[in-house]
Backbone as CSV, one residue per row, in Angstrom:
resi,resn,N_x,N_y,N_z,CA_x,CA_y,CA_z,C_x,C_y,C_z
1,MET,99.292,115.134,93.062,98.293,115.785,93.982,97.802,115.277,95.539
2,ALA,98.217,115.491,96.266,98.721,115.654,97.724,97.217,115.244,98.332
3,GLN,97.815,114.343,99.250,95.703,114.312,99.322,95.932,114.614,101.437
4,SER,94.604,114.724,101.145,94.459,115.770,102.550,94.349,115.393,103.808
5,ALA,94.686,115.702,104.814,94.992,115.026,106.056,93.893,114.166,106.467
6,GLN,94.284,112.782,107.185,93.285,112.302,107.500,92.920,112.175,108.745
7,VAL,91.641,111.695,108.841,91.051,112.271,110.348,89.517,111.549,110.183
8,TYR,89.098,111.654,111.351,87.487,110.379,111.519,86.897,110.779,110.494
9,LYS,86.713,112.401,110.397,85.589,111.881,109.010,85.524,111.627,107.842
10,THR,87.291,111.416,106.956,87.756,110.815,106.039,88.574,109.731,106.378
11,HIS,88.795,109.236,107.071,89.055,108.154,107.481,88.878,106.430,106.831
12,ARG,87.042,106.990,106.314,86.695,105.791,105.628,87.135,105.657,104.231
13,ARG,87.446,103.862,103.674,88.169,104.051,102.655,86.872,103.243,101.332
14,TYR,86.712,104.180,100.736,85.702,103.417,99.145,86.574,102.840,97.940
15,VAL,86.834,101.952,97.636,87.017,101.702,95.934,85.761,102.161,95.488
16,PRO,86.126,102.663,94.335,84.823,103.036,93.603,84.752,102.120,93.005
17,ALA,85.020,101.057,92.024,84.940,100.318,90.895,83.715,99.798,92.036
18,TYR,84.171,99.334,93.213,83.795,97.874,94.568,82.364,98.613,94.589
19,HIS,82.513,99.746,95.137,81.315,100.583,96.522,80.560,101.179,94.884
20,PHE,80.838,102.118,93.713,80.334,102.125,92.809,79.734,102.245,91.841
21,PHE,79.902,100.589,91.848,80.272,99.940,90.099,79.441,98.793,90.102
22,VAL,80.074,97.609,90.922,80.196,96.282,90.877,79.115,96.333,91.897
23,VAL,79.040,96.700,92.615,78.228,96.304,94.028,75.989,97.269,93.448
24,PRO,76.410,98.381,92.883,75.288,98.539,92.545,74.978,97.848,91.244
25,VAL,75.841,97.335,90.070,75.281,96.316,89.004,74.616,95.148,89.744
26,LEU,74.797,94.437,90.582,74.666,93.307,91.304,73.995,93.027,91.857
27,LEU,73.832,94.346,92.348,71.737,94.395,93.388,71.043,94.664,92.410
28,LEU,71.818,95.560,90.934,70.250,95.787,89.767,70.199,94.262,89.356
29,ASN,71.189,93.129,88.878,70.872,92.134,88.532,69.704,91.650,89.422
30,VAL,70.194,91.492,90.493,68.663,90.473,91.455,67.434,91.372,91.419
31,ALA,67.824,92.327,91.354,66.185,92.880,90.893,65.770,92.549,88.840
32,VAL,66.801,92.888,88.503,65.898,92.406,86.831,65.536,91.085,87.086
33,ALA,66.201,90.023,87.652,66.139,88.880,87.574,64.816,88.415,88.101
34,LEU,64.601,89.008,89.189,63.298,89.018,89.896,62.165,89.446,89.166
35,ALA,62.423,90.698,88.699,61.312,90.647,87.841,61.003,90.565,86.476
36,ARG,61.836,89.449,86.081,61.658,88.488,84.871,60.820,87.137,85.361
37,LEU,61.334,87.193,86.566,60.754,85.972,86.997,58.656,86.534,87.570
38,SER,59.114,87.423,87.697,57.544,87.436,88.291,56.393,87.193,87.045
39,LYS,57.331,88.181,85.945,56.863,87.828,84.420,56.591,86.618,83.981
40,TYR,57.660,86.191,83.525,57.950,84.759,83.325,58.349,83.269,84.554
41,ARG,57.204,83.105,84.629,57.538,81.801,85.928,57.919,80.353,85.401
42,THR,59.281,80.533,85.195,59.469,79.517,84.517,60.744,78.843,85.812
43,VAL,61.420,78.172,85.612,62.833,77.001,86.057,64.161,77.467,86.027
44,TYR,64.414,78.384,84.658,65.546,78.465,83.891,65.051,80.349,84.419
45,LYS,64.163,81.250,84.687,63.820,82.087,85.946,64.404,81.991,87.306
46,LEU,63.973,81.250,87.330,63.965,81.083,89.024,65.629,80.692,89.310
47,TRP,66.171,79.872,88.943,67.825,79.967,88.118,68.309,81.510,88.505
48,GLU,67.980,81.676,87.150,68.649,83.223,86.652,68.359,83.656,88.934
49,VAL,67.571,83.818,88.939,67.566,84.635,90.394,68.234,84.123,91.393
50,LEU,68.533,82.627,91.572,69.152,82.711,92.482,70.856,82.473,92.052
51,VAL,71.455,82.574,90.666,72.788,83.057,90.510,73.023,84.567,90.778
52,ALA,72.407,84.872,90.653,72.012,86.462,90.559,72.343,86.985,91.782
53,ILE,71.509,86.531,93.154,71.430,86.058,94.191,73.005,86.084,94.863
54,ALA,73.255,84.942,94.005,74.750,84.246,94.294,75.694,85.017,94.262
55,LEU,76.076,85.614,93.440,76.858,86.598,92.900,76.580,87.608,93.641
56,ALA,75.906,88.295,93.931,75.604,89.649,94.906,76.581,89.028,96.465
57,VAL,76.105,88.070,96.520,76.433,87.282,98.265,78.229,86.950,97.965
58,PHE,78.341,86.586,97.108,79.748,86.351,97.344,80.870,87.739,96.822
59,VAL,80.105,88.826,96.239,80.918,90.115,96.715,81.024,90.418,97.870
60,PHE,79.924,90.444,98.368,79.864,91.020,99.640,80.617,89.607,101.147
61,ALA,80.971,88.478,100.478,81.420,88.262,101.401,83.206,88.193,100.988
62,ALA,83.406,87.765,99.739,84.651,88.486,99.430,85.273,89.805,99.978
63,ARG,84.635,90.595,100.102,85.102,92.203,101.077,85.062,91.896,102.314
64,GLY,84.348,91.361,102.915,84.201,90.505,104.056,85.368,89.944,104.877
65,MET,85.546,89.097,103.621,86.750,87.939,103.797,87.699,88.519,104.157
66,ALA,88.110,89.560,103.040,89.703,90.888,103.412,89.213,91.633,104.746
67,LEU,88.171,91.957,104.777,88.927,92.645,105.388,88.893,91.995,107.034
68,ARG,88.690,90.850,107.497,88.800,90.040,108.274,89.872,89.729,108.713
69,ALA,90.795,89.346,107.876,92.125,89.414,107.156,92.962,90.333,107.962
70,GLN,92.194,91.654,107.401,92.822,93.149,107.338,92.950,93.007,109.289
71,ASP,92.477,93.298,109.536,91.836,93.486,110.881,92.262,92.642,112.111
72,ARG,93.429,90.993,111.257,93.716,90.224,112.169,95.302,91.028,111.840
73,GLY,95.688,91.157,110.837,96.831,91.588,110.968,96.708,93.588,111.647
74,ILE,95.986,94.096,111.744,96.172,94.925,112.975,96.249,95.270,113.857
75,ARG,95.714,93.985,114.454,95.835,93.347,116.009,96.693,92.697,116.196
76,ILE,97.811,91.890,115.554,99.038,91.411,116.047,100.030,93.102,116.014
77,GLU,99.894,93.659,114.845,100.912,95.130,114.534,100.558,95.847,115.839
78,GLU,99.352,96.331,116.403,98.892,96.921,117.430,99.299,96.844,118.200
79,ARG,98.961,95.039,119.062,99.793,94.607,120.296,101.790,94.492,120.013
80,ALA,102.071,94.796,118.795,103.427,95.158,118.877,103.659,96.576,119.356
81,ARG,102.979,97.119,118.796,103.086,98.564,118.961,102.830,99.234,120.284
82,LEU,101.842,98.468,120.847,101.253,99.263,122.270,102.471,97.927,123.116
83,ALA,102.881,96.905,122.801,104.064,96.450,123.810,105.205,97.299,123.854
84,SER,105.608,98.198,122.919,106.847,98.846,122.701,106.278,100.623,123.390
85,LEU,105.385,100.922,123.617,104.693,102.233,123.947,104.379,102.308,125.478
86,LEU,103.740,101.265,125.660,102.647,101.269,127.118,103.893,100.920,127.747
87,PRO,103.902,101.597,129.472,104.210,101.525,130.230,104.294,100.179,130.947
88,ALA,105.426,99.977,131.517,105.571,97.819,132.060,104.795,97.674,132.504
89,ASP,103.488,98.268,133.698,102.558,98.013,134.302,101.319,97.741,133.870
90,ALA,101.270,98.285,132.146,100.265,98.306,131.667,100.038,97.516,130.239
91,ARG,101.555,97.088,129.952,101.820,95.761,129.062,101.154,94.363,129.306
92,GLY,101.108,94.399,130.629,100.165,92.778,130.730,98.893,93.395,130.415
93,ARG,98.117,93.827,130.721,97.240,93.707,130.018,96.675,94.060,128.490
94,ILE,97.821,93.732,127.994,97.032,93.875,125.988,96.063,93.096,126.190
95,GLY,96.623,91.859,126.563,95.416,90.716,126.391,94.057,91.201,126.378
96,GLU,93.684,91.701,127.791,92.462,92.176,127.872,91.736,92.890,126.265
97,LEU,92.585,94.023,125.614,91.686,94.839,124.507,90.884,94.089,123.465
98,THR,89.875,94.417,123.586,88.871,93.559,122.218,89.727,94.083,120.784
99,SER,89.200,93.481,120.006,89.920,93.299,118.486,89.472,94.547,117.866
100,SER,88.071,95.136,118.401,87.775,96.300,118.269,88.380,97.837,118.542
101,GLN,88.820,97.521,120.054,89.574,98.758,120.833,90.943,98.604,120.285
102,LEU,91.539,97.660,119.787,93.017,97.616,118.810,92.494,98.855,117.789
103,ILE,91.910,98.037,116.597,91.048,98.429,115.359,90.544,99.936,115.578
104,GLY,90.497,100.525,116.303,90.528,101.986,116.959,91.826,102.703,117.430
105,LEU,92.400,101.504,118.061,93.416,102.255,118.363,94.444,102.597,117.757
106,ARG,95.068,101.641,116.508,95.449,101.957,115.248,95.636,103.722,114.291
107,PHE,94.567,104.125,115.342,94.892,105.639,114.374,95.111,106.532,115.046
108,ALA,95.653,105.985,116.378,96.234,106.881,117.885,97.831,107.387,117.580
109,SER,98.385,108.298,117.476,99.256,108.331,117.353,100.373,108.149,118.404
110,ASP,101.670,108.088,118.648,102.125,107.128,119.648,102.077,107.475,121.226
111,ASP,102.203,109.224,120.979,101.626,110.022,122.107,100.417,109.882,123.101
112,GLU,99.086,109.586,121.484,97.869,109.513,122.167,97.734,108.131,122.584
113,LEU,98.716,107.217,122.701,97.972,105.818,122.464,98.267,105.294,123.591
114,PRO,98.762,105.334,125.050,98.087,104.976,126.111,97.947,105.755,126.940
115,GLY,97.317,107.032,126.356,95.950,107.418,127.621,94.655,106.466,127.002
116,LEU,94.444,106.350,125.515,93.043,105.965,125.306,93.294,104.132,125.130
117,THR,94.399,103.882,125.440,94.431,102.206,126.389,93.951,102.464,126.997
118,GLN,94.908,103.415,128.192,94.107,103.274,129.459,92.938,103.261,129.060
119,ARG,92.126,104.644,129.096,90.847,104.757,128.705,90.006,102.690,128.601
120,CYS,90.227,102.467,127.569,89.448,101.276,127.196,89.741,100.197,128.143
121,LEU,90.704,99.969,128.972,90.867,98.886,129.338,90.340,99.294,130.687
122,ASN,89.903,100.576,131.620,89.094,101.065,132.163,87.432,101.301,132.180
123,GLY,87.140,100.616,130.456,86.241,100.243,130.136,85.366,101.319,129.744
124,GLU,86.165,102.772,129.234,85.116,103.944,129.429,84.966,104.352,127.239
125,LEU,86.047,103.322,127.126,85.722,103.349,125.684,85.640,101.792,125.114
126,THR,84.742,101.404,124.741,84.488,100.066,123.948,84.517,99.416,122.611
127,THR,84.165,100.342,121.998,84.099,99.909,120.291,85.479,100.707,119.780
128,ALA,85.360,100.457,118.271,86.493,101.268,117.729,85.787,102.562,117.286
129,GLU,84.683,102.630,116.844,84.497,103.948,116.168,84.457,105.240,117.665
130,GLN,84.012,104.210,118.636,84.191,105.321,119.963,85.931,106.240,120.635
131,VAL,86.946,105.170,120.192,88.580,104.980,120.415,88.386,105.885,119.245
132,LYS,88.512,105.695,117.970,88.581,107.054,117.046,87.729,108.306,116.844
133,LYS,86.800,107.933,117.377,86.454,110.273,118.313,87.068,110.435,118.774
134,GLU,87.788,110.249,119.993,88.405,110.540,120.638,90.194,110.674,120.615
135,ILE,90.050,110.491,119.434,92.016,111.177,118.772,92.145,112.272,119.046
136,LYS,92.864,112.814,118.785,93.121,113.995,118.889,94.175,114.176,117.288
137,SER,95.416,113.313,118.233,96.467,113.547,116.715,96.548,112.344,115.881
138,TRP,95.629,112.291,114.672,94.818,111.478,113.227,96.566,110.328,113.667
139,ARG,97.205,109.256,113.471,97.573,108.343,112.666,97.157,108.054,111.637
140,GLU,97.904,108.009,110.020,96.442,107.781,108.919,97.365,106.775,108.838
141,ASP,96.286,105.716,107.824,96.516,104.300,107.474,95.856,104.574,106.043
142,ARG,96.530,104.853,104.834,96.335,104.646,103.907,95.553,103.359,102.949
143,ASP,96.463,102.383,103.680,96.557,101.673,103.159,95.315,100.007,102.997
144,ARG,94.796,100.343,103.939,93.325,99.717,104.125,93.023,99.178,102.939
145,VAL,92.039,97.982,102.896,91.526,96.921,102.293,90.115,98.513,101.322
């Protein structure tokens, strides 16, 4: 089955097993553990609450670490891409771009990249969301975490 074209509205990635099973089950587990603690005030029930919270925090922290590692790779990749596509006078300013701007620019087509980069450097576009909303010709990224 062919995938539809990726655009701003459809670029977010949901991992069904994570977003729609693991997270809800672990959050429900915290609620259940808290309900049991309120009914049976024992050290063991308190321990169950702590473990339930630790599991939920672990799942969010693990996802956050994966996203940070991905962002680091994106920054490296986009700096190299910019170095090959920007005019010589703009290449020296690549280091001025923020991580958020670089992450947003990864979706810009090669044709749009120089113009959007200049807008970032001029302070017009400061966040990834602002950059992504300005992209007319979307460069798909289906390998996101």
